[in-house]
C-alpha positions in Angstrom: -106.6 29.6 10.5 -105.7 31.4 7.4 -109.3 32.3 6.3 -110.8 35.8 7.0 -114.6 36.0 6.7 -116.6 39.2 6.6 -120.2 39.1 7.6 -123.2 41.7 7.2 -125.4 42.6 9.9 -128.2 40.3 8.7 -125.8 37.3 8.6 -125.0 37.4 4.9 -121.3 36.7 4.2 -119.7 39.7 2.4 -116.5 38.2 1.4 -113.9 35.8 2.3 -110.1 36.1 2.0 -107.4 33.5 2.3 -104.3 34.9 4.0 -100.7 34.2 3.1 -99.8 32.7 6.5 -101.5 32.3 9.9 -101.8 35.7 11.4 -100.8 36.6 15.0 -103.6 39.1 15.2 -105.9 41.3 13.1 -108.5 44.1 13.6 -111.1 45.6 11.4 -110.8 49.3 11.9 -112.6 51.2 9.0 -115.9 50.9 7.1 -115.8 53.7 4.5 -118.9 54.2 2.5 -118.8 55.6 -1.0 -121.2 58.6 -1.3 -123.7 58.4 -4.1 -123.4 61.1 -6.9 -125.3 64.3 -6.2 -127.2 64.4 -9.6 -129.1 61.3 -9.1 -132.7 61.6 -8.4 -134.1 60.6 -5.0 -136.5 58.0 -6.4 -133.7 56.2 -8.2 -132.0 53.3 -6.4 -128.3 53.6 -6.2 -126.0 50.7 -5.3 -123.5 52.1 -2.6 -120.2 50.3 -2.2 -118.3 50.1 1.0 -114.6 49.3 1.9 -113.8 47.2 5.0 -110.2 48.0 6.1 -108.6 45.3 8.0 -105.1 45.5 9.8 -103.5 42.0 9.7 -100.2 41.2 11.5 -98.2 38.2 10.4 -96.0 36.3 12.7 -93.9 34.4 10.2 -92.3 37.4 8.4 -93.0 40.2 10.9 -95.2 42.4 8.7 -98.3 44.4 8.9 -100.8 44.3 5.9 -103.8 46.5 5.4 -106.5 44.9 3.3 -109.3 46.9 1.6 -112.0 44.2 1.3 -109.9 41.4 -0.3 -107.3 43.5 -2.0 -103.9 44.3 -0.3 -103.8 48.1 -0.1 -100.5 48.5 1.9 -97.8 46.4 3.6 -95.0 47.4 6.0 -92.4 45.5 7.9 -92.1 45.4 11.8 -88.7 46.1 13.5 -89.6 44.1 16.7 -91.4 40.8 17.1 -94.9 40.1 15.8 -97.6 41.5 18.2 -100.3 39.7 19.9 -102.8 42.6 19.7 -103.1 45.5 17.4 -105.4 48.5 17.2 -105.7 51.8 15.5 -106.1 54.9 17.7 -106.4 58.7 17.7 -104.3 60.8 20.1 -105.1 64.3 21.2 -102.5 66.9 21.9 -101.9 70.2 20.4 -103.3 68.8 17.3 -105.4 65.6 16.6 -103.2 62.7 15.5 -105.2 60.1 13.7 -104.4 56.6 12.5 -101.6 55.7 14.9 -101.1 51.9 14.9 -100.7 50.6 18.4 -99.1 47.1 18.9 -98.7 45.0 22.1 -96.0 42.3 22.2 -96.1 39.2 24.4 -93.4 40.9 26.6 -95.7 43.7 27.4 -94.1 46.3 25.2 -96.4 48.8 23.7 -95.5 50.6 20.6 -97.0 53.4 18.7 -96.2 53.4 14.9 -97.4 55.0 11.7 -97.3 54.3 8.0 -95.4 56.2 5.3 -96.9 58.2 2.5 -100.0 57.3 0.7 -99.5 54.8 -2.2 -99.7 55.9 -5.8 -103.0 55.3 -7.5 -102.2 53.7 -10.9 -98.8 53.3 -12.6 -95.9 55.7 -12.0 -95.7 58.6 -14.4 -93.0 58.4 -17.1 -90.2 60.8 -16.8 -90.2 63.4 -19.7 -86.8 64.3 -21.1 -86.6 68.1 -22.0 -83.9 69.4 -24.0 -82.1 72.5 -22.7 -82.2 75.3 -25.3 -79.6 77.6 -23.7 -75.8 77.0 -23.8 -74.6 74.9 -20.8 -71.1 76.0 -21.2 -71.9 79.7 -21.0 -74.0 79.0 -17.8 -71.0 77.0 -16.2 -68.6 80.0 -16.9 -71.0 82.6 -15.4 -71.5 80.3 -12.3 -67.7 79.9 -11.9 -67.3 83.8 -12.3 -70.0 84.4 -9.6 -68.4 82.0 -7.1 -65.0 83.7 -7.7 -66.5 87.1 -7.1 -68.2 85.9 -3.8 -64.9 84.5 -2.5 -63.0 87.6 -3.3 -65.5 90.0 -1.7 -66.1 88.0 1.4 -62.8 86.5 2.6 -64.1 85.8 6.2 -66.8 83.4 4.8 -64.4 80.4 4.3 -63.0 80.9 7.7 -66.4 80.9 9.3 -67.4 77.9 7.2 -64.4 75.9 8.2 -64.7 76.8 11.9 -68.3 75.5 11.9 -67.4 72.3 9.8 -64.3 71.4 12.0 -66.2 71.9 15.2 -66.7 68.5 16.6 -68.1 67.0 19.8 -65.7 65.5 22.3 -66.3 61.9 23.3 -64.8 60.1 26.3 -65.2 56.4 26.9 -64.7 54.5 30.1 -65.2 50.8 30.7 -65.6 48.9 34.0 -66.6 45.3 34.8 -69.8 44.5 36.6 -72.3 41.8 37.1 -75.8 42.5 35.9 -78.9 40.8 34.5 -79.3 40.9 30.7 -82.4 42.2 29.0 -85.2 40.1 27.8 -83.9 40.1 24.2 -80.5 38.9 25.3 -81.9 36.2 27.7 -83.8 34.8 24.7 -80.5 34.9 22.7 -78.5 33.2 25.4 -81.1 30.4 25.9 -79.4 28.9 29.1 -81.3 27.9 32.2 -79.5 30.6 34.1 -79.8 33.3 31.4 -81.8 35.5 33.6 -79.1 35.4 36.5 -76.6 38.2 36.9 -73.5 37.5 34.7 -70.3 39.4 34.0 -70.7 42.3 31.7 -68.6 45.2 30.5 -70.3 48.5 31.4 -69.3 51.2 29.0 -70.0 55.0 29.7 -69.9 57.2 26.8 -69.7 60.9 27.7 -70.6 63.3 24.8 -69.8 67.0 25.3 -71.0 69.7 22.9 -68.6 72.5 21.9 -68.8 75.8 23.4 -69.4 77.6 20.3 -72.8 76.0 19.7 -74.9 72.9 20.6 -75.4 69.7 18.6 -78.7 67.9 17.8 -80.0 64.7 16.2 -77.3 62.6 17.8 -77.5 58.9 16.9 -74.9 56.5 18.6 -74.8 52.9 17.3 -72.5 50.2 18.8 -71.5 47.2 16.9 -69.7 44.1 18.1 -69.1 40.6 16.7 -70.6 37.4 17.8 -70.6 35.9 20.5 -70.7 39.4 22.2 -73.9 41.3 22.3 -74.6 44.9 23.3 -77.5 46.2 25.1 -78.9 48.6 23.8 -77.5 48.5 20.3 -78.2 52.2 19.8 -79.3 55.4 21.5 -80.7 58.6 20.0 -80.3 62.0 21.7 -82.4 64.9 20.4 -80.1 67.8 21.6 -77.1 68.6 23.7 -76.8 72.4 24.4 -73.6 74.3 24.1 -70.9 73.2 26.6 -73.2 70.6 28.1 -72.4 66.9 28.6 -74.6 63.8 28.2 -73.8 60.2 29.4 -74.8 57.2 27.4 -74.5 53.8 29.0 -74.0 50.4 27.1 -73.6 46.8 28.4 -71.7 44.0 26.8 -72.5 40.4 27.4 -71.1 37.1 26.1 -74.3 35.3 24.9 -72.9 32.0 23.7 -70.0 29.6 24.3 -68.1 29.9 21.0 -64.7 31.1 19.8 -64.2 34.8 19.9 -62.7 36.3 16.7 -62.7 40.0 17.7 -62.6 41.8 21.0 -63.2 45.3 19.7 -66.5 47.2 19.5 -67.1 50.0 17.0 -68.9 53.1 18.2 -70.4 55.1 15.4 -72.0 58.5 16.2 -73.8 60.8 13.7 -74.9 64.3 14.7 -75.7 67.8 13.2 -73.8 70.8 14.3 -75.2 74.1 15.2 -74.6 75.4 11.7 -76.7 72.5 10.2 -73.8 70.4 8.9 -74.0 66.7 9.3 -70.9 65.1 10.9 -69.9 61.5 11.9 -67.5 60.0 14.3 -66.2 56.4 14.4 -64.1 55.0 17.2 -63.0 51.4 18.1 -63.0 50.3 21.8 -61.2 47.3 23.1 -63.4 45.3 25.5 -61.7 44.1 28.6 -60.1 40.6 28.9 -62.0 39.8 32.0 -65.3 39.8 29.9 -64.1 36.7 28.0 -61.6 35.0 30.4 -62.3 33.1 33.6 -59.7 31.6 36.0 -59.0 28.0 35.5 -56.3 25.4 36.5 -53.2 25.1 34.3 -52.9 22.1 32.1 -49.6 20.3 31.6 -50.3 18.8 28.1 -51.3 21.0 25.2 -51.4 20.5 21.5 -50.2 24.1 20.6 -47.4 25.9 22.3 -45.8 29.3 21.6 -42.6 30.6 23.5 -42.0 34.3 23.7 -38.6 35.6 24.7 -38.2 39.0 26.4 -35.2 41.4 26.9 -36.3 42.0 30.6 -36.6 39.5 33.5 -39.9 37.7 33.7 -42.6 39.3 35.6 -44.7 37.5 38.2 -48.0 36.4 36.6 -49.8 37.6 39.8 -48.7 41.1 38.9 -49.9 40.8 35.3 -53.2 38.9 35.7 -54.0 39.4 39.4 -57.4 41.0 38.5 -58.5 37.7 36.8 -56.5 34.9 38.4 -57.8 33.0 41.5 -54.6 33.6 43.5 -54.8 37.5 43.4 -52.1 40.1 42.9 -50.2 39.6 46.2 -49.1 36.0 45.5 -46.1 35.5 43.3 -46.5 32.6 40.9 -45.3 31.5 37.4 -48.3 29.6 36.1 -51.9 30.5 35.5 -54.7 29.5 33.1 -57.8 31.0 31.6 -61.1 29.4 30.4 -62.2 31.2 27.2 -65.7 31.2 25.5 -66.2 27.7 24.0 -64.4 25.8 26.7 -60.9 26.2 25.5 -58.3 26.5 28.4 -55.2 28.4 27.6 -52.3 28.3 30.1 -49.6 30.9 30.6 -46.1 29.9 32.1 -43.2 32.0 33.0 -39.6 30.6 33.2 -37.7 30.6 36.6 -34.2 31.0 35.2 -34.6 32.5 31.7 -36.6 35.3 30.3 -39.2 33.3 28.6 -43.0 32.9 28.5 -45.0 30.0 27.2 -48.6 30.1 26.0 -50.2 26.7 25.4 -53.7 25.6 24.6 -55.7 22.9 22.9 -56.1 24.7 19.6 -54.2 27.4 17.7 -57.1 29.7 17.3 -57.5 29.9 21.1 -54.1 31.3 21.7 -54.5 34.8 20.1 -56.5 36.5 22.8 -54.0 35.5 25.6 -51.1 36.4 23.3 -52.5 39.8 22.7 -53.2 40.4 26.3 -49.9 39.2 27.6 -47.7 41.4 25.2 -50.0 44.4 26.0 -49.8 43.9 29.8 -46.1 43.4 29.6 -45.6 46.8 27.9 -48.0 48.6 30.3 -46.3 47.0 33.4 -42.7 48.1 32.3 -43.9 51.5 31.4 -45.7 51.9 34.8 -42.6 50.8 36.5 -40.5 53.4 34.9 -38.7 50.9 32.6 -38.5 50.8 28.8 -40.9 48.6 27.0 -39.5 45.0 26.8 -38.3 43.7 23.4 -40.4 40.6 22.8 -39.4 38.0 20.2 -40.4 34.6 18.9 -37.6 32.3 17.6 -39.4 29.1 17.2 -41.0 27.7 14.0 -44.1 29.5 13.1 -47.1 27.1 13.4 -48.2 27.2 9.9 -49.5 23.8 9.8 -52.3 24.6 12.4 -53.0 27.8 10.5 -53.3 25.9 7.1 -55.7 23.5 8.7 -58.0 26.4 9.6 -57.9 27.6 6.1 -58.7 24.2 4.7 -61.7 23.9 7.1 -63.2 27.2 6.2 -62.7 26.6 2.5 -64.1 23.1 2.5 -67.3 24.4 4.4 -67.6 27.2 2.0 -67.5 24.9 -0.9 -70.0 22.5 0.6 -72.4 25.5 1.2 -71.9 26.7 -2.4 -72.7 23.2 -3.8 -75.8 23.0 -1.6 -77.1 26.4 -2.8 -76.6 25.4 -6.4 -78.5 22.1 -5.9 -81.3 24.1 -4.0 -81.6 26.4 -7.0 -82.0 23.5 -9.4 -84.7 21.9 -7.2 -86.5 25.2 -6.9 -86.6 25.4 -10.8 -87.9 22.0 -11.0 -90.6 22.6 -8.3 -91.8 25.7 -10.2 -92.2 23.8 -13.5 -94.2 21.1 -11.7 -96.5 23.8 -10.3 -97.0 25.1 -13.8 -97.8 21.7 -15.3 -100.1 20.9 -12.5 -102.0 24.1 -12.8 -102.4 23.5 -16.6 -103.9 20.1 -15.8 -106.3 21.4 -13.3 -107.5 24.3 -15.5 -108.3 22.0 -18.5 -112.0 21.8 -19.4 -111.8 18.0 -19.9 -110.5 16.3 -16.7 -107.6 14.1 -17.4 -105.3 12.1 -15.0 -102.6 14.0 -13.2 -100.0 11.5 -14.1 -98.6 11.3 -10.6 -97.6 15.2 -10.8 -99.2 15.7 -7.3 -97.0 13.0 -5.8 -93.9 14.4 -7.6 -94.7 17.9 -6.4 -95.0 16.7 -2.9 -91.6 14.8 -3.1 -90.0 17.8 -4.7 -91.2 20.0 -1.8 -89.8 17.5 0.6 -86.4 17.7 -1.0 -86.4 21.5 -0.9 -87.2 21.4 2.7 -84.3 19.1 3.4 -81.9 21.2 1.3 -83.1 24.4 3.1 -82.4 22.8 6.5 -79.0 21.6 5.2 -78.2 25.0 3.8 -79.0 26.6 7.2 -76.8 24.1 9.0 -73.9 24.7 6.6 -74.3 28.5 6.9 -73.7 28.1 10.7 -70.8 25.8 10.2 -69.2 28.4 7.7 -69.7 31.2 10.4 -68.0 29.1 13.0 -65.2 28.2 10.7 -64.9 31.9 9.8 -64.6 32.9 13.5 -61.9 30.1 13.9 -60.0 31.4 10.9 -60.3 35.0 12.1 -58.9 34.0 15.5 -56.0 32.0 13.8 -55.3 35.0 11.6 -55.0 37.3 14.5 -52.7 34.8 16.2 -50.4 34.5 13.2 -50.2 38.2 12.8 -49.1 38.6 16.4 -46.5 35.9 15.9 -45.2 37.6 12.8 -44.8 40.9 14.5 -42.8 39.3 17.3 -40.9 37.1 14.9 -39.9 39.8 12.4 -39.8 42.7 15.0 -42.4 44.8 13.0 -43.5 48.2 13.9 -47.2 49.3 14.2 -47.1 51.0 10.9 -45.7 47.8 9.3 -48.3 45.7 11.0 -51.1 47.7 9.4 -49.6 46.9 5.9 -49.4 43.2 6.8 -53.0 43.3 8.1 -54.1 44.7 4.8 -52.6 41.7 2.9 -53.6 39.0 5.5 -56.8 40.5 6.9 -58.5 39.0 10.0 -61.8 40.2 8.7 -63.4 37.1 7.0 -66.8 38.3 5.9 -70.2 36.8 5.6 -70.9 33.4 3.9 -73.1 35.1 1.3 -70.4 37.6 0.1 -69.8 37.1 -3.6 -66.0 37.2 -3.0 -64.6 35.1 -0.2 -61.6 35.5 2.0 -59.5 33.0 0.2 -59.8 34.7 -3.2 -59.0 38.2 -1.8 -56.1 36.9 0.3 -54.5 35.1 -2.6 -54.9 38.1 -4.9 -53.2 40.4 -2.3 -50.4 37.9 -1.9 -49.8 37.7 -5.6 -49.9 41.4 -5.9 -47.2 41.8 -3.2 -45.0 38.9 -4.7 -45.2 40.4 -8.2 -44.5 44.0 -7.0 -42.9 44.7 -3.7 -41.3 41.3 -3.2 -40.3 40.7 -6.9 -36.8 39.3 -7.2 -36.4 40.0 -11.0 -38.1 41.6 -13.9 -39.6 38.2 -14.8 -41.6 38.0 -11.7 -43.2 41.4 -12.4 -44.7 40.1 -15.6 -47.0 37.6 -13.8 -50.6 38.2 -14.8 -53.1 38.6 -12.0 -56.6 37.1 -12.5 -59.1 39.9 -12.2 -62.1 37.6 -11.9 -61.9 36.2 -8.4 -63.9 33.1 -8.0 -63.9 30.3 -5.4 -60.8 28.1 -5.9 -61.1 24.3 -6.1 -58.3 24.0 -3.4 -56.1 26.0 -1.2 -52.8 24.7 -2.4 -51.9 27.8 -4.4 -52.9 30.1 -1.5 -50.8 28.2 1.1 -47.8 28.2 -1.4 -48.1 32.0 -1.9 -48.4 32.6 1.8 -45.3 30.5 2.6 -43.4 32.3 -0.1 -44.5 35.7 1.3 -43.4 34.8 4.8 -40.2 33.5 3.5 -39.4 36.6 1.7 -40.1 38.8 4.8 -38.0 36.2 6.9 -35.0 36.4 4.7 -31.9 37.9 6.4 -29.2 40.1 4.9 -29.6 43.5 3.1 -33.0 44.6 1.8 -34.1 44.2 -1.7 -35.0 47.2 -3.8 -38.5 46.6 -5.0 -39.6 46.5 -8.6 -42.2 49.1 -9.8 -44.6 47.7 -12.4 -42.0 46.5 -15.1 -39.2 48.7 -14.2 -36.2 48.0 -16.4 -33.7 46.8 -13.9 -31.3 43.8 -14.6 -31.2 40.7 -12.7 -28.0 41.5 -11.2 -29.3 44.7 -9.9 -32.4 43.1 -8.3 -30.1 40.6 -6.5 -27.9 43.2 -4.8 -27.3 41.1 -1.8 -24.6 38.8 -0.5 -26.4 35.5 -1.2 -27.2 33.5 -4.4 -30.5 34.3 -6.1 -33.3 32.0 -5.6 -33.9 30.1 -8.9 -37.2 30.8 -10.5 -39.8 28.2 -10.9 -41.9 27.2 -13.9 -44.6 29.8 -13.0 -42.0 32.7 -13.0 -42.0 33.1 -9.1 -39.1 31.8 -7.0 -39.2 28.4 -5.5 -41.7 28.2 -2.6 -42.0 26.6 0.8 -43.8 23.4 0.9 -47.6 23.4 1.4 -47.5 22.5 5.1 -44.0 23.8 5.7 -43.0 26.1 8.4 -40.7 29.2 8.5 -37.5 28.2 10.2 -36.5 30.1 13.4 -33.5 32.5 13.6 -30.9 32.6 16.3 -30.6 35.4 18.8 -27.8 37.3 17.0 -29.8 37.5 13.7 -33.1 38.5 15.2 -34.6 41.5 13.3 -34.7 43.7 16.5 -30.9 43.5 16.7 -30.5 44.7 13.1 -33.1 47.3 12.5 -30.6 50.1 12.0 -29.4 51.2 8.6 -32.7 50.2 6.8 -33.4 53.1 4.4 -34.4 52.1 0.8 -36.6 49.1 1.4 -38.1 50.7 4.6 -39.3 53.7 2.6 -40.7 51.4 -0.2 -42.8 49.0 2.0 -42.4 50.2 5.4 -39.6 47.8 6.4 -41.3 44.7 5.2 -38.9 43.9 2.5 -36.1 41.5 3.2 -33.9 39.4 1.1 -34.1 35.6 0.8 -30.7 34.5 2.3 -31.2 31.1 3.8 -31.5 31.4 7.6 -29.5 29.2 10.0 -30.9 26.0 11.5 -33.7 26.6 14.2 -32.7 27.1 17.7 -33.9 24.9 20.5 -37.2 25.8 22.1 -37.9 26.7 25.7 -37.0 23.9 28.2 -40.1 22.5 29.7 -38.3 22.3 33.2 -38.0 26.0 33.3 -41.8 26.5 32.7 -42.9 24.0 35.3 -45.4 25.3 38.0 -43.8 26.7 41.1 
């Protein structure tokens, strides 16, 4: 299956070629004769060479290879799947187009492709360094004088240039829910028995309008979303939109697998060229509808994780908030509902009858963030649409840091297992290569000698490499799943911190920069744990430093994978404790500012005693931040913040010990109606 034989017309074999892997298809399309020289006499026999060009398509690594006899002349990668048939054709139009490669896939898709430039014959030419004989400084001065003269003589030039550069296209986005059949590629990715049946999808319409001053051309729109959401198509190219005209682009979003969702936003990136020839780009984030991920379910009484949210306004009927998704509809008033999310997690929402409280509960902490985000957003929209001010939401219970730390430990342990597996795989690959070299040396010897069981050792080494490759692939998938769980848990803890501390959107952006929900890929050289720990240490030694001694803590610039997450959890607990502290705000230290300890502790409480490392005493590894009573919640004391708010956007607070936690929401008040 891997050998290619070329036969002459008389039956004589011309050559044989062993291919790298079994091909999906191939075709010989050229037989180029080499013309004999003109100065040779007619009666003299000249041996004329010929080249047989063969186009081979490989299925394993999706590539095209062009063979000139047995020599590889060109290779190119395929964007789609490997074809089942390939041919080379000439197309007639205004001009003859020759050498177009036509491929046919098993789905019936016909594609016309072409190769790039001709390959260089021989080695690349060496670059010759030429020394400039003239004075470069004088040329630069002359060029500056010339630019200055042009700007002085043509003042309207800058205005016209600025007008052309700042002229952008206008983009409008609208999303609606529908039920449609996924494309063939998505059906393969879904892999279910009912994958080709209609399923819920978010139908996005992107309206692109060109400015009236001039049209735009070469518009390329690309949409990116995180797993398990897939978009069809991933990108659209529009050649031109005339001045003042509009063009509608349609995209469909599907949930292709039952796994935890770590991000519900889709990034739209558009690049285009204006009428003046200037390239521009546009990036916009779009939030996908909650109905794409949630399905109505029956509420569960028992749950492992529970979060209680208190509101300044009376509780709203859940039918008015989630009537578009719930089974009961909008017209029925009820105080309990539940949603089934991708991955099978069921999250229940309960509203209290007599108090102004909502409870969100589910089987895991990472499954709560999507319902938390949707509940807070819908409460604000409902109050604004009703002509009322947005409600003040707060969380006064202990933050569930134990559950969040469990997600961090799980992600770190799987990252470490993947790292160890890749190191062992690298060692086995080196051993396999050494065995190959020794075996080749034995085979090439003139006097045959015993192989010394090298062939058996080589086969065993190959089996170990195959097992390690399978294990590495499995661990890579586990790291990806743990990363999604950690991303979802980070988004949940960010929402709880916003409600717990009463932060504004500008302050949340600073917090997200320190505690980022973007985890990254398993192959990234620097992981999430290293970057987060470095960010926390930077904040603790600068903005949240309590004295001059804490600003002298040296930060490790070489970020490598830690052996454990104990330090990370301690720094995170201390970071939250500093933000949670009540009283007056602490003036931040700036990189070794010469302020005394008494000035740095300008608040009513006693200073926290420093630990052996120079930082104040930290909260325990699996500790939780204590709750605060209603009269000391940050929303009731947000006035009068000046100095610390200007420094760190209101995130700085002192470390006065908070009062004991308040009691949570009574279960009786959250029972189903």
